[in-house]
Every structure is written in C-alpha cells, then in structure tokens.
C-alpha positions in Angstrom: 113.5 118.2 72.3 112.5 120.3 75.3 112.3 119.0 79.0 108.5 118.6 79.0 108.6 116.5 75.8 111.1 114.2 77.4 108.7 113.7 80.4 105.7 112.6 78.3 105.1 108.9 78.9 102.7 106.7 77.0 100.8 103.9 78.7 99.0 101.1 76.7 96.2 99.0 78.0 95.3 95.9 76.0 92.6 93.2 76.4 92.0 89.8 75.0 89.5 91.2 72.5 92.3 93.0 70.7 91.2 96.4 72.0 94.0 98.8 73.1 94.0 102.2 74.6 97.0 104.5 74.7 97.1 107.3 77.3 99.8 109.9 77.8 100.5 111.5 81.2 99.8 115.0 79.9 96.2 115.5 81.2 95.6 111.8 80.9 95.0 112.3 77.2 93.7 109.3 75.2 95.8 109.3 72.1 94.6 106.0 70.6 91.8 103.5 70.9 92.2 100.6 68.5 89.4 98.2 68.1 88.4 95.6 65.6 85.4 96.4 63.4 82.8 93.8 62.4 85.2 92.3 59.9 88.0 91.9 62.4 90.1 94.7 61.0 91.7 96.7 63.8 91.4 100.5 63.4 92.3 103.6 65.5 89.0 105.4 66.3 90.5 108.4 68.2 90.7 111.9 66.6 94.0 113.4 67.6 97.7 113.9 66.7 100.2 111.4 65.5 103.0 112.2 68.0 102.6 112.9 71.8 104.7 116.1 71.6 102.1 117.6 69.4 99.7 117.7 72.4 102.0 120.4 74.0 100.8 123.1 71.6 97.5 124.7 71.3 94.7 122.3 70.4 91.0 121.7 71.2 91.8 119.2 74.0 91.7 116.1 71.8 91.2 113.1 74.0 91.7 115.0 77.3 90.2 113.3 80.4 91.4 116.0 82.8 90.2 119.5 82.0 91.6 122.9 82.6 90.3 122.9 86.2 92.2 119.8 87.3 94.2 120.4 90.5 92.6 123.8 91.0 90.0 122.9 93.5 91.1 123.8 97.0 89.3 124.0 100.3 86.1 122.7 98.6 85.9 126.0 96.5 86.4 126.6 92.8 85.8 130.0 91.2 85.3 130.6 87.5 82.7 132.9 86.1 80.4 131.1 88.6 81.0 130.2 92.2 81.1 126.4 92.9 81.3 124.6 96.2 82.3 120.9 96.4 82.3 118.2 99.0 85.8 116.7 99.6 84.5 113.3 100.5 
C-alpha cells in the first residue's frame, strides 16, 4: 500500500430516509449513493469502483465533484485553451 492510498479517507452521510452517500477525500469523489427503490430495497446507484484505491489510477473521473482545475485559479485568472477571468468574491 503506497502513502497516498493510506491517506484516502471515506466519509459517510446518512439520513432518516435510509439514503447514504459515501465521499472520499480524493477530489471529493462520490463513491456510493445508496437509496431505497419504490419497494424499499436499498441499492447503490453510483457508477464507480469497488475500492477507494482504484480511484488513484486512470479513470474517467467517476463521481468526481472537483475537476482537474481545482486549486489552479490564482489572482482571478485561469488559463486553458481559452482565457478566463473570475471574481474572487
């Protein structure tokens, strides 16, 4: 197990309606949303991997909330193929 794998933490949010969401601290990736169907059977409805460390490899950003640009906006300017200006309010 490498150092980054050891730093992956899973956070679970649960409500009274038996809906739960699991999020890992790697890009705030949603790894699971479990919700009851119309018959009351709880199922996971998220497409993704079975183990958090699998998100360390190349993948199509399954469940990612924060994209590739997170933490790259400085001084209200972000440059990609197009120039963007943001307000830091």
